MISE-650109 format. One record per residue (C-alpha): x, y, z; residue in one letter. Coordinates in steps of 0.1 Angstrom, whole numbers, plus 5000, padded with zeros to 4 digits. Each point is the difference from the previous one (the first is absolute). Layout:
BEGIN
XYZA
...
***
This chain:
BEGIN
494749754841X
502450275011X
503749944998X
502150005032X
501550334990X
496650164995X
498949875034X
503150145017X
499450344984X
496650015015X
501549975035X
503050224994X
498550335013X
499249845033X
503549855005X
501750345002X
501450085034X
499949645014X
502949875020X
502449824975X
499349665016X
496250054999X
500450124964X
501949684992X
497449795017X
497150174984X
501549964966X
500749635007X
496449965011X
498750144967X
502349764981X
499149705021X
496350064998X
500350054962X
501749664998X
497149855020X
497450154976X
498850265025X
500950354989X
500050265027X
500350375003X
501550195028X
497450265010X
501950175029X
503650045010X
501550305019X
497350215017X
500850345014X
499050105035X
497450244986X
498549724978X
499949775030X
498250265021X
497550054972X
499449624998X
499649985038X
497350284998X
497949794976X
497149865019X
500750235030X
500050364990X
499649944963X
497549804979X
500749634994X
500749685019X
502849975025X
502949834983X
502950055024X
500750055037X
503450174992X
500650375001X
502850174982X
503349835011X
498249695012X
500249804968X
502949824984X
498850164968X
501350335013X
503549875000X
500049824967X
499849665016X
496549894988X
498049954969X
496349924991X
499049804970X
497049904979X
499449734974X
500450134965X
497149884978X
500449864965X
498950324983X
503350165013X
498350315013X
497849895029X
501049865034X
498149785025X
500149955037X
497849694997X
501849765024X
498049704987X
500950064963X
501749704983X
501050154967X
502649744991X
497549725008X
502449805022X
497549965029X
502050235022X
498850365005X
502350244981X
500250225031X
501349715021X
502649924973X
501350365002X
500249985038X
501949684999X
502550154976X
500450315020X
500749825033X
502649794982X
501750334991X
500050115036X
496950225001X
497750025030X
496349994990X
497450235014X
497549724998X
501749835029X
499450305023X
497649945029X
498150334997X
498950204970X
501649754975X
501550164969X
499849734973X
501750194972X
502950105022X
503649875002X
502850145020X
503649945011X
500750135035X
503749885003X
499349955037X
499350375005X
497050135018X
498250314988X
501250195030X
503649934990X
499350104964X
498550335012X
503150065020X
502149964969X
501149645002X
501049834967X
500249634992X
503349855010X
502649884975X
499549655012X
496250014996X
500350144965X
502649744990X
497749725014X
497050144981X
502050024967X
501249645005X
496449885004X
498850194970X
502949894978X
499749645011X
496349994993X
500250164966X
503049804989X
497949704993X
497050194986X
499550154966X
501750325010X
500050174967X
502850254992X
500950204970X
502749754989X
497749705001X
496850144987X
498749884966X
496950134982X
497449734994X
497650064971X
497049814987X
499050084964X
502250305001X
498550165031X
502050015032X
498349815029X
502649995027X
503650035011X
501849675002X
503149895019X
502849854980X
502149745019X
502349754984X
498450034966X
496549955014X
497450285001X
497749995030X
496750194998X
496749985021X
498049724984X
496850215004X
501350284978X
500749754971X
496949805004X
497650305001X
501750164970X
499249674981X
496450015012X
500449735026X
499250005037X
502249895029X
499149815031X
502149885029X
499449715024X
501950085032X
499549645013X
501749834971X
502150314991X
498749974964X
499650284975X
497349934974X
499750204968X
496649974982X
499850104964X
497350254991X
499549844966X
***
């Protein structure tokens, strides 16, 4: 299992150029999902106008399926206000867009868990759109239409402050790992995860420890019970 730092590093190239609030929310999303046992990777962040036009051409004047109705300037990606994600698989090198996958065995699709976390952080989800749904897509509009953004409008100070308040309030009670609280957790000398040290207690995803010891983990969402089964 990858550590939180390793997972963040995989998304880092796609976080460049995002609006600071969206960057904070995307980082918090990665952290919250890691805590839930659902690693994610940000696959798209800021997209240039030229890149957007090329994507719009797909399935129209270029090979491939139609994936967007937005021309250059008509996507929140073009203003650093949107991200796309995928589920990061256990091998640490592959991603999945399987919306039915339940990698943490908690009887809730991993995709849905990510969506729930994102909405709590203030993101709008493309899966809620009425036409051409975009299931990997999250965005923050700050109340601005695309026409206003094309005209040069920027998120207001009040909207930015409200977004930060929501993000900080959400992550305060989560395992929001930071450099001052991170501990290295090892099993038999091998690092398996980053832990969070709080009041003398180290918190670490139970799945990381269990699997390192050859055990499997299950979760019953009805009784909210985590069950560890020894592989011996």
